[in-house]
LUMLUMLUM-586599 format. One record per residue (C-alpha): residue number from 1; residue in three letters; x, y, z. Coordinates in steps of 0.1 Angstrom, whole numbers. Each point is the difference from the previous one (the first is absolute). Last residue first. Example, Ala and Ser with C-alpha at 12.3 -4.5 7.8 and 13.67 -1.06 7.14 Angstrom:
% residues 2
+-----+------+-------+-------+-------+
! pos ! code !     X !     Y !     Z !
+-----+------+-------+-------+-------+
!   2 !  ser !   137 !   -11 !    71 !
!   1 !  ala !   -14 !   -34 !     7 !
+-----+------+-------+-------+-------+
***
This chain:
% residues 260
+-----+------+-------+-------+-------+
! pos ! code !     X !     Y !     Z !
+-----+------+-------+-------+-------+
! 260 !  val !  1326 !   951 !   969 !
! 259 !  arg !    -6 !    17 !    34 !
! 258 !  met !   -23 !   -14 !    26 !
! 257 !  pro !   -12 !    23 !    28 !
! 256 !  tyr !    -1 !   -11 !    37 !
! 255 !  val !   -33 !     5 !    17 !
! 254 !  tyr !    -7 !     6 !    37 !
! 253 !  tyr !   -32 !   -17 !     9 !
! 252 !  val !   -20 !    10 !    31 !
! 251 !  thr !   -23 !   -27 !    15 !
! 250 !  asp !   -28 !     7 !    25 !
! 249 !  lys !   -23 !    17 !   -25 !
! 248 !  ser !     9 !    -2 !   -37 !
! 247 !  pro !    -7 !    22 !   -30 !
! 246 !  glu !     8 !   -18 !   -33 !
! 245 !  pro !    36 !    -5 !    -7 !
! 244 !  ile !    20 !    20 !   -26 !
! 243 !  phe !    28 !   -20 !   -16 !
! 242 !  tyr !    27 !    21 !   -15 !
! 241 !  leu !    18 !    -8 !   -33 !
! 240 !  glu !    30 !    20 !   -12 !
! 239 !  ile !    14 !     1 !   -35 !
! 238 !  glu !    31 !    19 !   -10 !
! 237 !  gly !    24 !   -26 !    16 !
! 236 !  arg !    16 !    -8 !   -33 !
! 235 !  gly !   -13 !   -35 !    -3 !
! 234 !  ile !   -33 !     6 !   -19 !
! 233 !  arg !    -2 !    30 !   -23 !
! 232 !  ala !   -34 !    15 !    -5 !
! 231 !  gln !    -8 !    12 !   -35 !
! 230 !  ser !   -26 !   -28 !    -6 !
! 229 !  pro !   -20 !    11 !    30 !
! 228 !  leu !     0 !   -26 !    27 !
! 227 !  arg !   -24 !   -29 !     4 !
! 226 !  val !    -2 !   -10 !    37 !
! 225 !  arg !   -13 !   -35 !     8 !
! 224 !  tyr !    -9 !    -3 !    37 !
! 223 !  lys !     2 !   -28 !    26 !
! 222 !  ser !   -17 !    -5 !    34 !
! 221 !  gly !   -30 !   -16 !   -17 !
! 220 !  phe !    -2 !    11 !   -36 !
! 219 !  lys !     3 !    38 !    -7 !
! 218 !  val !     4 !    15 !   -34 !
! 217 !  ile !    17 !    34 !    -4 !
! 216 !  asp !     0 !    21 !   -33 !
! 215 !  cys !    23 !    29 !     9 !
! 214 !  thr !    -5 !    37 !     9 !
! 213 !  thr !    33 !    16 !     8 !
! 212 !  arg !    11 !    18 !    32 !
! 211 !  thr !    31 !    21 !    -9 !
! 210 !  gly !    33 !    -7 !    18 !
! 209 !  asn !    18 !   -13 !   -30 !
! 208 !  ile !   -29 !   -25 !    -5 !
! 207 !  tyr !   -23 !    -4 !    30 !
! 206 !  val !   -25 !   -28 !     2 !
! 205 !  ala !   -27 !    -1 !    28 !
! 204 !  ile !   -13 !   -34 !     9 !
! 203 !  thr !   -34 !    -7 !    17 !
! 202 !  gly !   -12 !   -15 !    32 !
! 201 !  asp !   -13 !   -31 !    17 !
! 200 !  ile !    24 !   -20 !    21 !
! 199 !  ser !     6 !   -38 !    -3 !
! 198 !  val !    35 !    -9 !     9 !
! 197 !  ser !    29 !   -18 !   -18 !
! 196 !  gln !    31 !    -1 !    21 !
! 195 !  pro !    32 !    20 !    -8 !
! 194 !  thr !    26 !    -2 !    28 !
! 193 !  asn !    15 !    34 !     9 !
! 192 !  asp !    -5 !    -7 !    37 !
! 191 !  ile !   -38 !     4 !    -7 !
! 190 !  leu !    -3 !     9 !   -37 !
! 189 !  ser !   -37 !    -9 !    -6 !
! 188 !  val !    -7 !    -6 !   -37 !
! 187 !  val !   -23 !    13 !   -27 !
! 186 !  glu !     9 !   -16 !   -34 !
! 185 !  val !    13 !    13 !   -32 !
! 184 !  glu !    -3 !    -8 !   -37 !
! 183 !  leu !    16 !    26 !   -23 !
! 182 !  met !    -9 !     6 !   -36 !
! 181 !  asn !    20 !    21 !   -25 !
! 180 !  glu !    18 !   -30 !   -15 !
! 179 !  glu !    -8 !   -28 !    23 !
! 178 !  ile !    14 !     3 !    35 !
! 177 !  lys !   -10 !   -24 !    28 !
! 176 !  leu !    -4 !    -4 !    37 !
! 175 !  leu !    11 !    33 !    15 !
! 174 !  ser !    -8 !     3 !    37 !
! 173 !  leu !   -20 !    29 !    13 !
! 172 !  gly !     0 !    16 !    35 !
! 171 !  ile !    -9 !    -6 !    36 !
! 170 !  pro !    14 !    10 !    34 !
! 169 !  ile !   -25 !    -5 !    29 !
! 168 !  phe !    -8 !    25 !    28 !
! 167 !  glu !   -24 !   -15 !    25 !
! 166 !  leu !   -22 !    25 !    19 !
! 165 !  glu !   -14 !    -9 !    34 !
! 164 !  pro !   -36 !    11 !     4 !
! 163 !  ser !   -14 !    25 !    25 !
! 162 !  arg !   -25 !     0 !    28 !
! 161 !  thr !    11 !    27 !    25 !
! 160 !  leu !    -2 !   -11 !    37 !
! 159 !  pro !    22 !    28 !    12 !
! 158 !  val !     9 !    32 !   -19 !
! 157 !  leu !    38 !     3 !     3 !
! 156 !  val !    10 !    34 !    15 !
! 155 !  ala !    23 !    22 !   -21 !
! 154 !  arg !    11 !    32 !    18 !
! 153 !  lys !    -7 !    30 !   -23 !
! 152 !  glu !    -2 !    23 !    31 !
! 151 !  ile !   -36 !     8 !    -7 !
! 150 !  gly !    -8 !   -36 !    -5 !
! 149 !  arg !     9 !   -25 !   -27 !
! 148 !  trp !   -21 !   -32 !    -1 !
! 147 !  tyr !    17 !   -30 !   -15 !
! 146 !  val !   -15 !   -28 !   -22 !
! 145 !  glu !    20 !   -32 !    -7 !
! 144 !  val !     2 !   -22 !   -30 !
! 143 !  gly !    22 !   -31 !     2 !
! 142 !  leu !    27 !    -8 !   -25 !
! 141 !  lys !     8 !   -34 !   -16 !
! 140 !  val !    29 !    -4 !   -24 !
! 139 !  gln !     6 !   -24 !   -29 !
! 138 !  lys !    36 !     8 !   -10 !
! 137 !  phe !    12 !     8 !   -35 !
! 136 !  ile !    22 !    29 !    13 !
! 135 !  phe !   -23 !    15 !    26 !
! 134 !  leu !    12 !    36 !     2 !
! 133 !  glu !    16 !     5 !   -33 !
! 132 !  met !   -28 !   -18 !   -18 !
! 131 !  leu !   -26 !    20 !    20 !
! 130 !  glu !    15 !    33 !   -10 !
! 129 !  ser !     3 !   -10 !   -37 !
! 128 !  tyr !   -36 !   -11 !     1 !
! 127 !  lys !   -10 !    35 !    10 !
! 126 !  leu !   -23 !     3 !    30 !
! 125 !  tyr !   -30 !    23 !     1 !
! 124 !  ile !   -17 !     3 !    34 !
! 123 !  thr !   -36 !     9 !     3 !
! 122 !  thr !   -21 !    13 !    29 !
! 121 !  thr !   -37 !    -2 !     7 !
! 120 !  ser !   -24 !     8 !    29 !
! 119 !  asn !    -3 !    36 !   -11 !
! 118 !  ser !    37 !     5 !     1 !
! 117 !  leu !    24 !   -25 !    18 !
! 116 !  leu !    37 !     8 !    -2 !
! 115 !  gly !    20 !   -27 !   -17 !
! 114 !  glu !    30 !   -20 !    12 !
! 113 !  phe !    25 !   -25 !   -15 !
! 112 !  tyr !    26 !   -23 !    15 !
! 111 !  ala !    -8 !     3 !    38 !
! 110 !  glu !    21 !   -21 !    23 !
! 109 !  gly !   -22 !   -19 !    24 !
! 108 !  ser !    24 !   -30 !     3 !
! 107 !  asp !   -24 !   -22 !   -19 !
! 106 !  asp !    -1 !    24 !   -29 !
! 105 !  val !   -21 !    32 !    -3 !
! 104 !  leu !   -21 !    16 !   -27 !
! 103 !  ala !   -14 !    33 !    15 !
! 102 !  val !   -33 !    18 !     0 !
! 101 !  thr !     1 !    34 !    17 !
! 100 !  leu !   -31 !    16 !    17 !
!  99 !  ile !   -11 !    35 !     7 !
!  98 !  his !   -36 !    -8 !     7 !
!  97 !  gly !   -28 !     3 !   -25 !
!  96 !  val !   -12 !   -36 !    -2 !
!  95 !  cys !   -32 !     3 !   -19 !
!  94 !  gly !   -33 !    -3 !    18 !
!  93 !  arg !   -19 !   -30 !    14 !
!  92 !  his !   -35 !    11 !     6 !
!  91 !  leu !   -16 !     6 !    34 !
!  90 !  glu !   -36 !    -9 !     7 !
!  89 !  leu !     9 !    -9 !    36 !
!  88 !  glu !   -26 !   -28 !    -2 !
!  87 !  pro !    20 !   -16 !   -27 !
!  86 !  pro !    29 !    -9 !    23 !
!  85 !  pro !    32 !    17 !    -9 !
!  84 !  thr !    20 !   -12 !   -30 !
!  83 !  his !    32 !   -19 !    -1 !
!  82 !  ser !    29 !    -3 !   -24 !
!  81 !  tyr !     4 !    38 !    -6 !
!  80 !  glu !    14 !     7 !   -34 !
!  79 !  val !    34 !     0 !   -17 !
!  78 !  his !     7 !    -3 !   -37 !
!  77 !  phe !    36 !    -6 !   -11 !
!  76 !  glu !    10 !     2 !   -36 !
!  75 !  ile !    32 !   -15 !   -12 !
!  74 !  thr !    11 !    14 !   -34 !
!  73 !  val !    25 !   -23 !   -18 !
!  72 !  gly !    29 !     8 !   -23 !
!  71 !  lys !    15 !     5 !   -34 !
!  70 !  ser !   -23 !   -15 !   -25 !
!  69 !  asp !   -32 !     6 !    20 !
!  68 !  tyr !   -16 !   -18 !    29 !
!  67 !  ser !   -28 !     1 !    25 !
!  66 !  ser !     2 !   -11 !    36 !
!  65 !  leu !   -31 !     0 !    23 !
!  64 !  val !     2 !     0 !    38 !
!  63 !  glu !   -28 !     0 !    26 !
!  62 !  leu !     3 !    12 !    36 !
!  61 !  his !   -25 !    -4 !    29 !
!  60 !  leu !     4 !    23 !    30 !
!  59 !  pro !    -9 !    -3 !    36 !
!  58 !  ser !   -31 !    17 !    14 !
!  57 !  ile !    -8 !    23 !    29 !
!  56 !  val !   -31 !    22 !    -2 !
!  55 !  leu !    -3 !    33 !    18 !
!  54 !  thr !   -36 !    13 !     2 !
!  53 !  asp !    -6 !    37 !     1 !
!  52 !  ile !    -9 !    29 !    24 !
!  51 !  tyr !    15 !    35 !    -1 !
!  50 !  ala !   -13 !    22 !    27 !
!  49 !  arg !    -7 !    37 !     1 !
!  48 !  ser !   -11 !    16 !    33 !
!  47 !  thr !    28 !    24 !    -1 !
!  46 !  asn !    33 !     6 !    18 !
!  45 !  leu !     6 !   -36 !    11 !
!  44 !  asn !    -4 !   -12 !   -36 !
!  43 !  leu !   -10 !   -37 !     3 !
!  42 !  val !    11 !   -30 !   -21 !
!  41 !  thr !   -22 !   -31 !     2 !
!  40 !  leu !    10 !   -33 !   -16 !
!  39 !  asn !   -23 !   -30 !     2 !
!  38 !  phe !    22 !   -30 !    -6 !
!  37 !  phe !     2 !   -29 !   -25 !
!  36 !  ala !    19 !   -33 !     2 !
!  35 !  tyr !   -29 !   -23 !   -10 !
!  34 !  thr !    15 !    -5 !   -34 !
!  33 !  thr !   -18 !   -22 !   -25 !
!  32 !  asp !    16 !   -21 !   -27 !
!  31 !  asn !     1 !   -33 !    20 !
!  30 !  val !     0 !    13 !    36 !
!  29 !  leu !    26 !    26 !     9 !
!  28 !  leu !    -5 !    10 !    36 !
!  27 !  arg !    20 !   -29 !    13 !
!  26 !  ser !    29 !    10 !   -22 !
!  25 !  leu !     0 !    35 !    17 !
!  24 !  glu !     6 !   -16 !    34 !
!  23 !  ser !    29 !   -20 !   -14 !
!  22 !  leu !    14 !    32 !   -15 !
!  21 !  asp !    -2 !    19 !    33 !
!  20 !  asn !    19 !   -28 !    17 !
!  19 !  val !    28 !     2 !   -26 !
!  18 !  asn !     5 !    37 !     6 !
!  17 !  leu !    17 !    16 !   -30 !
!  16 !  pro !   -33 !    10 !   -16 !
!  15 !  glu !   -12 !    19 !    32 !
!  14 !  leu !   -37 !     1 !    -3 !
!  13 !  ala !   -26 !    28 !    -1 !
!  12 !  cys !    26 !    26 !   -12 !
!  11 !  leu !    -8 !    36 !    -7 !
!  10 !  glu !    25 !    22 !   -18 !
!   9 !  leu !     5 !    37 !    -9 !
!   8 !  leu !   -25 !    17 !    23 !
!   7 !  leu !     9 !    37 !    -5 !
!   6 !  trp !     8 !    24 !    28 !
!   5 !  gly !   -11 !    37 !     0 !
!   4 !  ser !   -14 !    -1 !    35 !
!   3 !  tyr !    12 !   -31 !    18 !
!   2 !  gln !    -1 !    15 !    36 !
!   1 !  gly !   -32 !    19 !    -7 !
+-----+------+-------+-------+-------+
***
């Protein structure tokens, strides 16, 4: 026929850049159920074969988890469909398998970091040194946006996505006391390079001459007592302490090391 040998590359039920279409879609989203579903039939004009299926339209829901090590933070993004079709359709919510990009953007829409979605999940590893250079002791809020990339690689913002706003906060350790080979330190925020005591759960990693060293560490409140090996030499810059926060959700810490 006229379209013999052609492939169907894209099918659009709603135009995502049309505000009126989005308002119509919103009315079809009730609580966590989507009533935006369509019966799709594709016929082969040369045979009697027909492809019949149900097309369900749902926005996305995005969750974020940040985990830390001594040198940086891994931000994991998990994307799933935010709405399910009515139970009578007997359709299950599957994984998001589209070609999607997750981006951290500022208020102007400028993208700072991006990750390509794979099996509903993507991760971005950010070194503390990179964040220190970028934010310089500032408390910064970045939004999370999801883009669909079509055949021509053109990025189209996925509308109505539920996503958190991430707050980047500088933190570090403040030296309170030195007694022989024992250090007493406190976890502090460093917004505008002004130390302020803060309560954040985590652990401390000690490096001596670049090698991670096991030390006896006692925690009390936001403070820690670190007993160094007897051969450690305080005051020569050979000892580095890194605070490693527990995993966090909507807050991302970038950690300054302490050198003594």
